[in-house]
All heavy atoms as a GROMACS GRO file, in nm:
protein
  621
    1MET      N    1   8.333   1.748   6.318
    1MET     CA    2   8.298   1.886   6.316
    1MET      C    3   8.394   1.968   6.406
    1MET      O    4   8.418   2.092   6.382
    1MET     CB    5   8.161   1.906   6.376
    1MET     CG    6   8.062   1.924   6.271
    1MET     SD    7   7.923   2.020   6.323
    1MET     CE    8   7.858   2.043   6.165
    2ALA      N    9   8.456   1.916   6.498
    2ALA     CA   10   8.545   1.998   6.591
    2ALA      C   11   8.661   2.039   6.504
    2ALA      O   12   8.715   2.150   6.533
    2ALA     CB   13   8.583   1.908   6.714
    3ALA      N   14   8.720   1.953   6.428
    3ALA     CA   15   8.831   2.000   6.339
    3ALA      C   16   8.792   2.116   6.243
    3ALA      O   17   8.875   2.199   6.213
    3ALA     CB   18   8.880   1.881   6.250
    4ASP      N   19   8.677   2.113   6.193
    4ASP     CA   20   8.628   2.226   6.105
    4ASP      C   21   8.625   2.352   6.175
    4ASP      O   22   8.670   2.459   6.130
    4ASP     CB   23   8.490   2.192   6.039
    4ASP     CG   24   8.503   2.088   5.939
    4ASP    OD1   25   8.609   2.058   5.888
    4ASP    OD2   26   8.391   2.023   5.917
    5ASN      N   27   8.573   2.349   6.306
    5ASN     CA   28   8.558   2.475   6.386
    5ASN      C   29   8.705   2.527   6.419
    5ASN      O   30   8.726   2.644   6.421
    5ASN     CB   31   8.487   2.437   6.518
    5ASN     CG   32   8.454   2.558   6.590
    5ASN    OD1   33   8.463   2.672   6.533
    5ASN    ND2   34   8.415   2.544   6.706
    6LYS      N   35   8.803   2.437   6.450
    6LYS     CA   36   8.939   2.469   6.479
    6LYS      C   37   8.997   2.543   6.368
    6LYS      O   38   9.074   2.632   6.363
    6LYS     CB   39   9.009   2.355   6.535
    6LYS     CG   40   9.144   2.397   6.592
    6LYS     CD   41   9.219   2.275   6.640
    6LYS     CE   42   9.347   2.315   6.711
    6LYS     NZ   43   9.419   2.210   6.782
    7THR      N   44   8.981   2.484   6.242
    7THR     CA   45   9.037   2.538   6.117
    7THR      C   46   8.981   2.679   6.094
    7THR      O   47   9.067   2.764   6.060
    7THR     CB   48   9.006   2.446   5.995
    7THR    OG1   49   9.051   2.318   6.025
    7THR    CG2   50   9.068   2.501   5.872
    8SER      N   51   8.862   2.703   6.101
    8SER     CA   52   8.801   2.844   6.086
    8SER      C   53   8.848   2.926   6.190
    8SER      O   54   8.880   3.044   6.156
    8SER     CB   55   8.654   2.835   6.080
    8SER     OG   56   8.603   2.794   6.204
    9THR      N   57   8.874   2.889   6.310
    9THR     CA   58   8.921   2.971   6.416
    9THR      C   59   9.067   3.014   6.390
    9THR      O   60   9.096   3.127   6.397
    9THR     CB   61   8.919   2.912   6.558
    9THR    OG1   62   8.786   2.866   6.585
    9THR    CG2   63   8.968   2.992   6.675
   10ASN      N   64   9.151   2.921   6.348
   10ASN     CA   65   9.294   2.954   6.304
   10ASN      C   66   9.301   3.051   6.191
   10ASN      O   67   9.386   3.131   6.190
   10ASN     CB   68   9.360   2.822   6.276
   10ASN     CG   69   9.397   2.746   6.395
   10ASN    OD1   70   9.388   2.796   6.510
   10ASN    ND2   71   9.411   2.608   6.384
   11LYS      N   72   9.205   3.026   6.093
   11LYS     CA   73   9.205   3.125   5.986
   11LYS      C   74   9.191   3.271   6.033
   11LYS      O   75   9.257   3.367   5.990
   11LYS     CB   76   9.100   3.092   5.885
   11LYS     CG   77   9.088   3.171   5.777
   11LYS     CD   78   8.985   3.123   5.674
   11LYS     CE   79   8.867   3.232   5.668
   11LYS     NZ   80   8.766   3.200   5.577
   12TYR      N   81   9.090   3.303   6.123
   12TYR     CA   82   9.062   3.425   6.176
   12TYR      C   83   9.179   3.480   6.263
   12TYR      O   84   9.212   3.587   6.265
   12TYR     CB   85   8.933   3.427   6.259
   12TYR     CG   86   8.820   3.428   6.156
   12TYR    CD1   87   8.730   3.322   6.160
   12TYR    CD2   88   8.794   3.527   6.068
   12TYR    CE1   89   8.622   3.320   6.080
   12TYR    CE2   90   8.690   3.527   5.977
   12TYR     CZ   91   8.607   3.420   5.984
   12TYR     OH   92   8.494   3.415   5.904
   13MET      N   93   9.250   3.386   6.330
   13MET     CA   94   9.353   3.427   6.420
   13MET      C   95   9.468   3.469   6.339
   13MET      O   96   9.564   3.539   6.391
   13MET     CB   97   9.390   3.309   6.514
   13MET     CG   98   9.295   3.280   6.613
   13MET     SD   99   9.228   3.414   6.714
   13MET     CE  100   9.357   3.436   6.823
   14ALA      N  101   9.484   3.420   6.216
   14ALA     CA  102   9.597   3.454   6.132
   14ALA      C  103   9.586   3.594   6.080
   14ALA      O  104   9.673   3.628   5.979
   14ALA     CB  105   9.608   3.347   6.031
   15GLY      N  106   9.507   3.670   6.119
   15GLY     CA  107   9.493   3.816   6.064
   15GLY      C  108   9.358   3.858   6.000
   15GLY      O  109   9.349   3.967   5.967
   16GLY      N  110   9.272   3.750   5.988
   16GLY     CA  111   9.148   3.779   5.921
   16GLY      C  112   9.059   3.890   6.010
   16GLY      O  113   9.006   3.976   5.955
   17ILE      N  114   9.066   3.869   6.125
   17ILE     CA  115   8.993   3.955   6.225
   17ILE      C  116   9.054   4.102   6.220
   17ILE      O  117   8.980   4.192   6.199
   17ILE     CB  118   8.982   3.907   6.367
   17ILE    CG1  119   8.892   3.774   6.377
   17ILE    CG2  120   8.930   4.007   6.465
   17ILE    CD1  121   8.891   3.707   6.509
   18ARG      N  122   9.184   4.106   6.225
   18ARG     CA  123   9.250   4.230   6.215
   18ARG      C  124   9.219   4.310   6.088
   18ARG      O  125   9.193   4.428   6.075
   18ARG     CB  126   9.399   4.215   6.235
   18ARG     CG  127   9.473   4.345   6.216
   18ARG     CD  128   9.622   4.323   6.239
   18ARG     NE  129   9.648   4.292   6.385
   18ARG     CZ  130   9.760   4.272   6.443
   18ARG    NH1  131   9.869   4.280   6.371
   18ARG    NH2  132   9.760   4.240   6.577
   19HIS      N  133   9.208   4.228   5.978
   19HIS     CA  134   9.178   4.292   5.847
   19HIS      C  135   9.043   4.338   5.854
   19HIS      O  136   9.009   4.449   5.794
   19HIS     CB  137   9.200   4.189   5.740
   19HIS     CG  138   9.162   4.237   5.600
   19HIS    ND1  139   9.232   4.335   5.530
   19HIS    CD2  140   9.057   4.207   5.525
   19HIS    CE1  141   9.174   4.359   5.422
   19HIS    NE2  142   9.068   4.277   5.417
   20LEU      N  143   8.945   4.259   5.904
   20LEU     CA  144   8.804   4.307   5.910
   20LEU      C  145   8.790   4.434   5.999
   20LEU      O  146   8.710   4.519   5.952
   20LEU     CB  147   8.709   4.198   5.963
   20LEU     CG  148   8.694   4.066   5.873
   20LEU    CD1  149   8.630   3.956   5.948
   20LEU    CD2  150   8.632   4.110   5.750
   21ILE      N  151   8.851   4.439   6.118
   21ILE     CA  152   8.848   4.546   6.190
   21ILE      C  153   8.909   4.676   6.130
   21ILE      O  154   8.854   4.786   6.124
   21ILE     CB  155   8.915   4.533   6.334
   21ILE    CG1  156   8.846   4.429   6.413
   21ILE    CG2  157   8.933   4.659   6.416
   21ILE    CD1  158   8.909   4.380   6.542
   22ASN      N  159   9.016   4.662   6.067
   22ASN     CA  160   9.079   4.769   5.980
   22ASN      C  161   8.995   4.823   5.875
   22ASN      O  162   8.981   4.949   5.854
   22ASN     CB  163   9.211   4.713   5.932
   22ASN     CG  164   9.291   4.838   5.873
   22ASN    OD1  165   9.277   4.955   5.906
   22ASN    ND2  166   9.390   4.799   5.779
   23GLN      N  167   8.922   4.731   5.813
   23GLN     CA  168   8.831   4.768   5.705
   23GLN      C  169   8.721   4.844   5.752
   23GLN      O  170   8.673   4.962   5.694
   23GLN     CB  171   8.798   4.646   5.631
   23GLN     CG  172   8.710   4.673   5.501
   23GLN     CD  173   8.667   4.546   5.423
   23GLN    OE1  174   8.697   4.442   5.472
   23GLN    NE2  175   8.603   4.572   5.312
   24ALA      N  176   8.663   4.803   5.864
   24ALA     CA  177   8.548   4.870   5.930
   24ALA      C  178   8.590   5.012   5.972
   24ALA      O  179   8.523   5.113   5.951
   24ALA     CB  180   8.491   4.785   6.047
   25ILE      N  181   8.707   5.020   6.033
   25ILE     CA  182   8.763   5.152   6.075
   25ILE      C  183   8.779   5.246   5.959
   25ILE      O  184   8.749   5.365   5.967
   25ILE     CB  185   8.889   5.145   6.164
   25ILE    CG1  186   8.856   5.078   6.296
   25ILE    CG2  187   8.952   5.280   6.184
   25ILE    CD1  188   8.972   5.037   6.380
   26GLN      N  189   8.842   5.198   5.853
   26GLN     CA  190   8.857   5.280   5.734
   26GLN      C  191   8.727   5.338   5.675
   26GLN      O  192   8.717   5.441   5.628
   26GLN     CB  193   8.946   5.202   5.626
   26GLN     CG  194   9.080   5.167   5.664
   26GLN     CD  195   9.156   5.287   5.689
   26GLN    OE1  196   9.152   5.391   5.609
   26GLN    NE2  197   9.249   5.296   5.788
   27ASN      N  198   8.629   5.238   5.675
   27ASN     CA  199   8.492   5.300   5.627
   27ASN      C  200   8.432   5.398   5.709
   27ASN      O  201   8.376   5.484   5.656
   27ASN     CB  202   8.403   5.170   5.622
   27ASN     CG  203   8.433   5.061   5.521
   27ASN    OD1  204   8.510   5.093   5.425
   27ASN    ND2  205   8.385   4.941   5.536
   28GLU      N  206   8.455   5.380   5.843
   28GLU     CA  207   8.396   5.484   5.930
   28GLU      C  208   8.483   5.620   5.920
   28GLU      O  209   8.422   5.724   5.915
   28GLU     CB  210   8.410   5.450   6.070
   28GLU     CG  211   8.304   5.343   6.116
   28GLU     CD  212   8.169   5.381   6.088
   28GLU    OE1  213   8.128   5.497   6.126
   28GLU    OE2  214   8.085   5.296   6.018
   29LEU      N  215   8.612   5.605   5.889
   29LEU     CA  216   8.694   5.729   5.882
   29LEU      C  217   8.654   5.811   5.744
   29LEU      O  218   8.653   5.929   5.743
   29LEU     CB  219   8.841   5.700   5.876
   29LEU     CG  220   8.905   5.661   6.000
   29LEU    CD1  221   9.050   5.623   5.987
   29LEU    CD2  222   8.896   5.778   6.095
   30THR      N  223   8.610   5.734   5.648
   30THR     CA  224   8.560   5.800   5.515
   30THR      C  225   8.428   5.876   5.550
   30THR      O  226   8.398   5.975   5.484
   30THR     CB  227   8.551   5.707   5.404
   30THR    OG1  228   8.445   5.609   5.445
   30THR    CG2  229   8.677   5.647   5.374
   31LYS      N  230   8.352   5.834   5.649
   31LYS     CA  231   8.225   5.893   5.678
   31LYS      C  232   8.239   5.986   5.790
   31LYS      O  233   8.148   6.048   5.820
   31LYS     CB  234   8.129   5.786   5.718
   31LYS     CG  235   8.079   5.691   5.612
   31LYS     CD  236   7.969   5.604   5.657
   31LYS     CE  237   8.019   5.481   5.724
   31LYS     NZ  238   7.918   5.383   5.763
   32LEU      N  239   8.372   6.018   5.828
   32LEU     CA  240   8.385   6.106   5.947
   32LEU      C  241   8.333   6.255   5.922
   32LEU      O  242   8.271   6.314   6.006
   32LEU     CB  243   8.530   6.106   5.983
   32LEU     CG  244   8.573   6.179   6.107
   32LEU    CD1  245   8.506   6.119   6.230
   32LEU    CD2  246   8.712   6.168   6.133
   33PRO      N  247   8.362   6.316   5.808
   33PRO     CA  248   8.308   6.457   5.787
   33PRO      C  249   8.147   6.457   5.798
   33PRO      O  250   8.101   6.548   5.862
   33PRO     CB  251   8.337   6.484   5.646
   33PRO     CG  252   8.467   6.406   5.619
   33PRO     CD  253   8.440   6.279   5.701
   34ALA      N  254   8.086   6.354   5.749
   34ALA     CA  255   7.943   6.363   5.771
   34ALA      C  256   7.903   6.325   5.920
   34ALA      O  257   7.808   6.392   5.965
   34ALA     CB  258   7.874   6.247   5.690
   35THR      N  259   7.972   6.247   5.983
   35THR     CA  260   7.941   6.227   6.121
   35THR      C  261   7.967   6.344   6.210
   35THR      O  262   7.878   6.379   6.292
   35THR     CB  263   8.039   6.107   6.171
   35THR    OG1  264   8.011   5.989   6.093
   35THR    CG2  265   8.003   6.068   6.317
   36LEU      N  266   8.065   6.417   6.182
   36LEU     CA  267   8.092   6.539   6.252
   36LEU      C  268   7.993   6.644   6.225
   36LEU      O  269   7.955   6.723   6.322
   36LEU     CB  270   8.244   6.597   6.226
   36LEU     CG  271   8.344   6.517   6.296
   36LEU    CD1  272   8.483   6.565   6.237
   36LEU    CD2  273   8.340   6.534   6.443
   37SER      N  274   7.952   6.655   6.106
   37SER     CA  275   7.847   6.765   6.074
   37SER      C  276   7.713   6.730   6.148
   37SER      O  277   7.630   6.823   6.163
   37SER     CB  278   7.833   6.762   5.930
   37SER     OG  279   7.770   6.646   5.867
   38GLU      N  280   7.694   6.601   6.168
   38GLU     CA  281   7.566   6.577   6.254
   38GLU      C  282   7.567   6.617   6.390
   38GLU      O  283   7.465   6.624   6.462
   38GLU     CB  284   7.544   6.413   6.241
   38GLU     CG  285   7.511   6.373   6.106
   38GLU     CD  286   7.492   6.223   6.094
   38GLU    OE1  287   7.494   6.157   6.190
   38GLU    OE2  288   7.475   6.184   5.974
   39ILE      N  289   7.693   6.628   6.458
   39ILE     CA  290   7.702   6.676   6.588
   39ILE      C  291   7.689   6.825   6.591
   39ILE      O  292   7.783   6.892   6.548
   39ILE     CB  293   7.841   6.629   6.656
   39ILE    CG1  294   7.856   6.480   6.639
   39ILE    CG2  295   7.846   6.672   6.798
   39ILE    CD1  296   7.995   6.428   6.685
   40LYS      N  297   7.576   6.866   6.648
   40LYS     CA  298   7.550   7.017   6.654
   40LYS      C  299   7.600   7.086   6.764
   40LYS      O  300   7.644   7.199   6.760
   40LYS     CB  301   7.400   7.037   6.640
   40LYS     CG  302   7.332   6.980   6.518
   40LYS     CD  303   7.384   7.034   6.395
   40LYS     CE  304   7.314   6.958   6.266
   40LYS     NZ  305   7.390   6.990   6.150
   41ASP      N  306   7.621   7.016   6.885
   41ASP     CA  307   7.661   7.089   7.004
   41ASP      C  308   7.816   7.084   6.994
   41ASP      O  309   7.885   7.000   6.977
   41ASP     CB  310   7.628   6.994   7.124
   41ASP     CG  311   7.675   7.062   7.256
   41ASP    OD1  312   7.696   7.187   7.259
   41ASP    OD2  313   7.685   6.987   7.348
   42PRO      N  314   7.885   7.215   6.997
   42PRO     CA  315   8.022   7.225   6.990
   42PRO      C  316   8.106   7.160   7.097
   42PRO      O  317   8.206   7.105   7.071
   42PRO     CB  318   8.047   7.371   6.996
   42PRO     CG  319   7.913   7.450   6.994
   42PRO     CD  320   7.801   7.343   7.012
   43ILE      N  321   8.044   7.141   7.212
   43ILE     CA  322   8.116   7.075   7.320
   43ILE      C  323   8.124   6.932   7.290
   43ILE      O  324   8.233   6.855   7.316
   43ILE     CB  325   8.046   7.105   7.454
   43ILE    CG1  326   8.065   7.250   7.483
   43ILE    CG2  327   8.104   7.018   7.569
   43ILE    CD1  328   7.979   7.301   7.619
   44GLN      N  329   8.001   6.862   7.238
   44GLN     CA  330   8.012   6.724   7.204
   44GLN      C  331   8.106   6.698   7.089
   44GLN      O  332   8.185   6.600   7.086
   44GLN     CB  333   7.872   6.688   7.171
   44GLN     CG  334   7.781   6.661   7.291
   44GLN     CD  335   7.641   6.612   7.248
   44GLN    OE1  336   7.607   6.611   7.133
   44GLN    NE2  337   7.563   6.565   7.355
   45ARG      N  338   8.109   6.792   6.990
   45ARG     CA  339   8.197   6.778   6.876
   45ARG      C  340   8.350   6.779   6.924
   45ARG      O  341   8.431   6.699   6.894
   45ARG     CB  342   8.174   6.887   6.780
   45ARG     CG  343   8.258   6.858   6.652
   45ARG     CD  344   8.234   6.979   6.543
   45ARG     NE  345   8.095   6.972   6.510
   45ARG     CZ  346   8.041   7.085   6.483
   45ARG    NH1  347   8.081   7.202   6.486
   45ARG    NH2  348   7.904   7.080   6.451
   46LEU      N  349   8.379   6.876   7.017
   46LEU     CA  350   8.508   6.891   7.081
   46LEU      C  351   8.548   6.758   7.150
   46LEU      O  352   8.660   6.710   7.146
   46LEU     CB  353   8.533   7.014   7.162
   46LEU     CG  354   8.659   7.050   7.223
   46LEU    CD1  355   8.764   7.062   7.106
   46LEU    CD2  356   8.658   7.174   7.306
   47ASN      N  357   8.457   6.710   7.230
   47ASN     CA  358   8.475   6.587   7.307
   47ASN      C  359   8.514   6.469   7.207
   47ASN      O  360   8.600   6.395   7.237
   47ASN     CB  361   8.360   6.547   7.400
   47ASN     CG  362   8.357   6.638   7.527
   47ASN    OD1  363   8.452   6.691   7.566
   47ASN    ND2  364   8.227   6.656   7.578
   48PHE      N  365   8.436   6.472   7.110
   48PHE     CA  366   8.455   6.358   7.006
   48PHE      C  367   8.597   6.364   6.946
   48PHE      O  368   8.667   6.269   6.933
   48PHE     CB  369   8.349   6.362   6.908
   48PHE     CG  370   8.368   6.255   6.792
   48PHE    CD1  371   8.314   6.142   6.808
   48PHE    CD2  372   8.424   6.299   6.670
   48PHE    CE1  373   8.326   6.043   6.715
   48PHE    CE2  374   8.434   6.201   6.571
   48PHE     CZ  375   8.395   6.072   6.594
   49LEU      N  376   8.635   6.485   6.909
   49LEU     CA  377   8.766   6.502   6.846
   49LEU      C  378   8.880   6.484   6.943
   49LEU      O  379   8.988   6.426   6.896
   49LEU     CB  380   8.777   6.647   6.792
   49LEU     CG  381   8.686   6.677   6.664
   49LEU    CD1  382   8.686   6.827   6.633
   49LEU    CD2  383   8.723   6.585   6.552
   50THR      N  384   8.857   6.525   7.066
   50THR     CA  385   8.973   6.508   7.160
   50THR      C  386   8.994   6.361   7.198
   50THR      O  387   9.102   6.315   7.222
   50THR     CB  388   8.957   6.584   7.296
   50THR    OG1  389   8.824   6.559   7.344
   50THR    CG2  390   8.970   6.734   7.266
   51LYS      N  391   8.888   6.286   7.195
   51LYS     CA  392   8.882   6.136   7.222
   51LYS      C  393   8.950   6.063   7.097
   51LYS      O  394   9.016   5.969   7.118
   51LYS     CB  395   8.761   6.074   7.256
   51LYS     CG  396   8.715   6.124   7.387
   51LYS     CD  397   8.584   6.069   7.424
   51LYS     CE  398   8.542   6.133   7.575
   51LYS     NZ  399   8.404   6.086   7.599
   52LEU      N  400   8.929   6.114   6.979
   52LEU     CA  401   8.978   6.058   6.857
   52LEU      C  402   9.128   6.089   6.830
   52LEU      O  403   9.211   6.009   6.764
   52LEU     CB  404   8.884   6.115   6.736
   52LEU     CG  405   8.931   6.047   6.601
   52LEU    CD1  406   8.910   5.902   6.595
   52LEU    CD2  407   8.849   6.114   6.498
   53MET      N  408   9.175   6.210   6.881
   53MET     CA  409   9.309   6.254   6.847
   53MET      C  410   9.422   6.157   6.890
   53MET      O  411   9.512   6.143   6.806
   53MET     CB  412   9.337   6.399   6.918
   53MET     CG  413   9.287   6.515   6.847
   53MET     SD  414   9.313   6.671   6.932
   53MET     CE  415   9.459   6.649   6.996
   54PRO      N  416   9.418   6.090   6.997
   54PRO     CA  417   9.538   6.004   7.023
   54PRO      C  418   9.556   5.891   6.922
   54PRO      O  419   9.657   5.838   6.903
   54PRO     CB  420   9.503   5.943   7.163
   54PRO     CG  421   9.406   6.036   7.222
   54PRO     CD  422   9.334   6.094   7.113
   55PHE      N  423   9.443   5.849   6.857
   55PHE     CA  424   9.443   5.748   6.755
   55PHE      C  425   9.485   5.789   6.626
   55PHE      O  426   9.525   5.718   6.533
   55PHE     CB  427   9.310   5.676   6.751
   55PHE     CG  428   9.272   5.614   6.881
   55PHE    CD1  429   9.173   5.687   6.966
   55PHE    CD2  430   9.327   5.511   6.940
   55PHE    CE1  431   9.142   5.632   7.087
   55PHE    CE2  432   9.294   5.457   7.058
   55PHE     CZ  433   9.206   5.515   7.135
   56VAL      N  434   9.476   5.924   6.594
   56VAL     CA  435   9.495   5.973   6.465
   56VAL      C  436   9.621   6.048   6.459
   56VAL      O  437   9.698   6.037   6.357
   56VAL     CB  438   9.380   6.074   6.418
   56VAL    CG1  439   9.406   6.133   6.288
   56VAL    CG2  440   9.252   5.992   6.419
   57CYS      N  441   9.660   6.139   6.562
   57CYS     CA  442   9.779   6.212   6.559
   57CYS      C  443   9.886   6.145   6.628
   57CYS      O  444   9.872   6.075   6.729
   57CYS     CB  445   9.747   6.344   6.628
   57CYS     SG  446   9.619   6.442   6.559
   58ALA      N  447  10.011   6.158   6.573
   58ALA     CA  448  10.131   6.090   6.643
   58ALA      C  449  10.161   6.172   6.768
   58ALA      O  450  10.154   6.292   6.765
   58ALA     CB  451  10.242   6.088   6.547
   59PRO      N  452  10.202   6.097   6.866
   59PRO     CA  453  10.235   6.169   6.991
   59PRO      C  454  10.365   6.247   6.972
   59PRO      O  455  10.450   6.212   6.897
   59PRO     CB  456  10.255   6.066   7.091
   59PRO     CG  457  10.280   5.937   7.011
   59PRO     CD  458  10.216   5.956   6.883
   60ILE      N  459  10.370   6.363   7.036
   60ILE     CA  460  10.488   6.444   7.033
   60ILE      C  461  10.575   6.418   7.164
   60ILE      O  462  10.525   6.432   7.262
   60ILE     CB  463  10.449   6.591   7.020
   60ILE    CG1  464  10.365   6.617   6.890
   60ILE    CG2  465  10.572   6.690   7.027
   60ILE    CD1  466  10.311   6.756   6.889
   61LYS      N  467  10.708   6.395   7.136
   61LYS     CA  468  10.792   6.362   7.242
   61LYS      C  469  10.879   6.486   7.265
   61LYS      O  470  10.941   6.532   7.173
   61LYS     CB  471  10.873   6.236   7.209
   61LYS     CG  472  10.969   6.199   7.325
   61LYS     CD  473  11.048   6.075   7.278
   61LYS     CE  474  11.161   6.111   7.192
   61LYS     NZ  475  11.261   6.003   7.166
   62GLN      N  476  10.888   6.533   7.394
   62GLN     CA  477  10.965   6.646   7.415
   62GLN      C  478  11.107   6.598   7.450
   62GLN      O  479  11.142   6.493   7.515
   62GLN     CB  480  10.913   6.711   7.547
   62GLN     CG  481  10.986   6.842   7.578
   62GLN     CD  482  10.915   6.904   7.695
   62GLN    OE1  483  10.841   6.855   7.757
   62GLN    NE2  484  10.958   7.035   7.726
   63VAL      N  485  11.211   6.664   7.374
   63VAL     CA  486  11.343   6.637   7.388
   63VAL      C  487  11.429   6.758   7.423
   63VAL      O  488  11.384   6.871   7.391
   63VAL     CB  489  11.407   6.572   7.255
   63VAL    CG1  490  11.339   6.443   7.229
   63VAL    CG2  491  11.392   6.667   7.142
   64GLY      N  492  11.542   6.739   7.472
   64GLY     CA  493  11.625   6.853   7.504
   64GLY      C  494  11.694   6.906   7.386
   64GLY      O  495  11.700   6.843   7.278
   65VAL      N  496  11.752   7.029   7.397
   65VAL     CA  497  11.819   7.092   7.278
   65VAL      C  498  11.933   7.015   7.227
   65VAL      O  499  11.950   6.988   7.109
   65VAL     CB  500  11.861   7.236   7.318
   65VAL    CG1  501  11.952   7.302   7.204
   65VAL    CG2  502  11.738   7.313   7.353
   66MET      N  503  12.023   6.963   7.318
   66MET     CA  504  12.135   6.888   7.283
   66MET      C  505  12.099   6.752   7.218
   66MET      O  506  12.152   6.712   7.117
   66MET     CB  507  12.223   6.863   7.406
   66MET     CG  508  12.281   6.976   7.468
   66MET     SD  509  12.373   7.086   7.349
   66MET     CE  510  12.510   6.982   7.318
   67THR      N  511  11.990   6.691   7.268
   67THR     CA  512  11.940   6.568   7.203
   67THR      C  513  11.899   6.594   7.062
   67THR      O  514  11.930   6.524   6.967
   67THR     CB  515  11.836   6.505   7.284
   67THR    OG1  516  11.881   6.486   7.406
   67THR    CG2  517  11.790   6.369   7.226
   68ALA      N  518  11.820   6.703   7.036
   68ALA     CA  519  11.769   6.741   6.911
   68ALA      C  520  11.880   6.766   6.812
   68ALA      O  521  11.881   6.728   6.700
   68ALA     CB  522  11.682   6.859   6.923
   69ARG      N  523  11.984   6.842   6.868
   69ARG     CA  524  12.094   6.870   6.776
   69ARG      C  525  12.168   6.747   6.738
   69ARG      O  526  12.223   6.727   6.625
   69ARG     CB  527  12.193   6.973   6.840
   69ARG     CG  528  12.140   7.111   6.856
   69ARG     CD  529  12.231   7.204   6.902
   69ARG     NE  530  12.186   7.339   6.892
   69ARG     CZ  531  12.239   7.440   6.966
   69ARG    NH1  532  12.330   7.430   7.046
   69ARG    NH2  533  12.182   7.566   6.941
   70ARG      N  534  12.190   6.656   6.829
   70ARG     CA  535  12.265   6.523   6.809
   70ARG      C  536  12.182   6.444   6.697
   70ARG      O  537  12.242   6.390   6.612
   70ARG     CB  538  12.284   6.455   6.941
   70ARG     CG  539  12.371   6.334   6.920
   70ARG     CD  540  12.400   6.277   7.059
   70ARG     NE  541  12.300   6.286   7.157
   70ARG     CZ  542  12.301   6.357   7.276
   70ARG    NH1  543  12.414   6.422   7.310
   70ARG    NH2  544  12.201   6.361   7.356
   71GLU      N  545  12.048   6.446   6.718
   71GLU     CA  546  11.974   6.362   6.628
   71GLU      C  547  11.964   6.422   6.489
   71GLU      O  548  11.951   6.352   6.377
   71GLU     CB  549  11.829   6.336   6.682
   71GLU     CG  550  11.826   6.248   6.796
   71GLU     CD  551  11.682   6.226   6.860
   71GLU    OE1  552  11.584   6.277   6.798
   71GLU    OE2  553  11.660   6.158   6.955
   72THR      N  554  11.971   6.553   6.480
   72THR     CA  555  11.964   6.617   6.339
   72THR      C  556  12.100   6.636   6.285
   72THR      O  557  12.116   6.672   6.170
   72THR     CB  558  11.892   6.754   6.349
   72THR    OG1  559  11.970   6.836   6.444
   72THR    CG2  560  11.753   6.744   6.392
   73GLY      N  561  12.206   6.616   6.357
   73GLY     CA  562  12.340   6.616   6.303
   73GLY      C  563  12.402   6.747   6.316
   73GLY      O  564  12.504   6.781   6.270
   74GLU      N  565  12.330   6.846   6.387
   74GLU     CA  566  12.371   6.980   6.405
   74GLU      C  567  12.505   6.995   6.497
   74GLU      O  568  12.567   7.086   6.489
   74GLU     CB  569  12.265   7.079   6.450
   74GLU     CG  570  12.163   7.096   6.346
   74GLU     CD  571  12.048   7.194   6.400
   74GLU    OE1  572  12.079   7.271   6.490
   74GLU    OE2  573  11.940   7.188   6.346
   75ASP      N  574  12.510   6.898   6.595
   75ASP     CA  575  12.618   6.917   6.686
   75ASP      C  576  12.756   6.877   6.623
   75ASP      O  577  12.854   6.905   6.681
   75ASP     CB  578  12.594   6.822   6.813
   75ASP     CG  579  12.600   6.680   6.790
   75ASP    OD1  580  12.592   6.635   6.667
   75ASP    OD2  581  12.622   6.597   6.873
   76ASP      N  582  12.749   6.823   6.503
   76ASP     CA  583  12.881   6.798   6.439
   76ASP      C  584  12.948   6.928   6.399
   76ASP      O  585  13.072   6.922   6.384
   76ASP     CB  586  12.854   6.708   6.308
   76ASP     CG  587  12.813   6.576   6.334
   76ASP    OD1  588  12.838   6.526   6.456
   76ASP    OD2  589  12.749   6.503   6.252
   77VAL      N  590  12.880   7.028   6.378
   77VAL     CA  591  12.928   7.158   6.334
   77VAL      C  592  13.017   7.209   6.457
   77VAL      O  593  13.121   7.276   6.422
   77VAL     CB  594  12.821   7.266   6.309
   77VAL    CG1  595  12.869   7.400   6.273
   77VAL    CG2  596  12.737   7.213   6.182
   78PHE      N  597  12.979   7.192   6.569
   78PHE     CA  598  13.046   7.235   6.690
   78PHE      C  599  13.174   7.162   6.722
   78PHE      O  600  13.261   7.207   6.794
   78PHE     CB  601  12.950   7.253   6.811
   78PHE     CG  602  12.832   7.335   6.788
   78PHE    CD1  603  12.711   7.290   6.786
   78PHE    CD2  604  12.860   7.474   6.784
   78PHE    CE1  605  12.601   7.375   6.765
   78PHE    CE2  606  12.747   7.563   6.758
   78PHE     CZ  607  12.617   7.503   6.751
   79SER      N  608  13.186   7.045   6.672
   79SER     CA  609  13.301   6.961   6.707
   79SER      C  610  13.414   6.978   6.610
   79SER      O  611  13.511   6.905   6.624
   79SER     CB  612  13.250   6.807   6.701
   79SER     OG  613  13.214   6.768   6.578
   80LEU      N  614  13.403   7.065   6.521
   80LEU     CA  615  13.513   7.089   6.423
   80LEU      C  616  13.626   7.158   6.480
   80LEU      O  617  13.692   7.206   6.539
   80LEU     CB  618  13.467   7.173   6.304
   80LEU     CG  619  13.359   7.106   6.206
   80LEU    CD1  620  13.320   7.214   6.106
   80LEU    CD2  621  13.425   6.990   6.142
   0.00000   0.00000   0.00000
């Protein structure tokens, strides 16, 4: 019986748990509009959204002007 338990544990460690969690999150995200409409207090709704934002929105990295020009290829114009 110990071998059977180890086999099922390895199966879940190989990505099964990650898939199940991802599926559960996707199901909740599809219900998000209904969930938000149930929150009547604007402050609670705002708290919910601000806590959710880091997981949904990509972080914005501040860069300098010269770095931005170099990354977009605009500084090549000035080197002519």
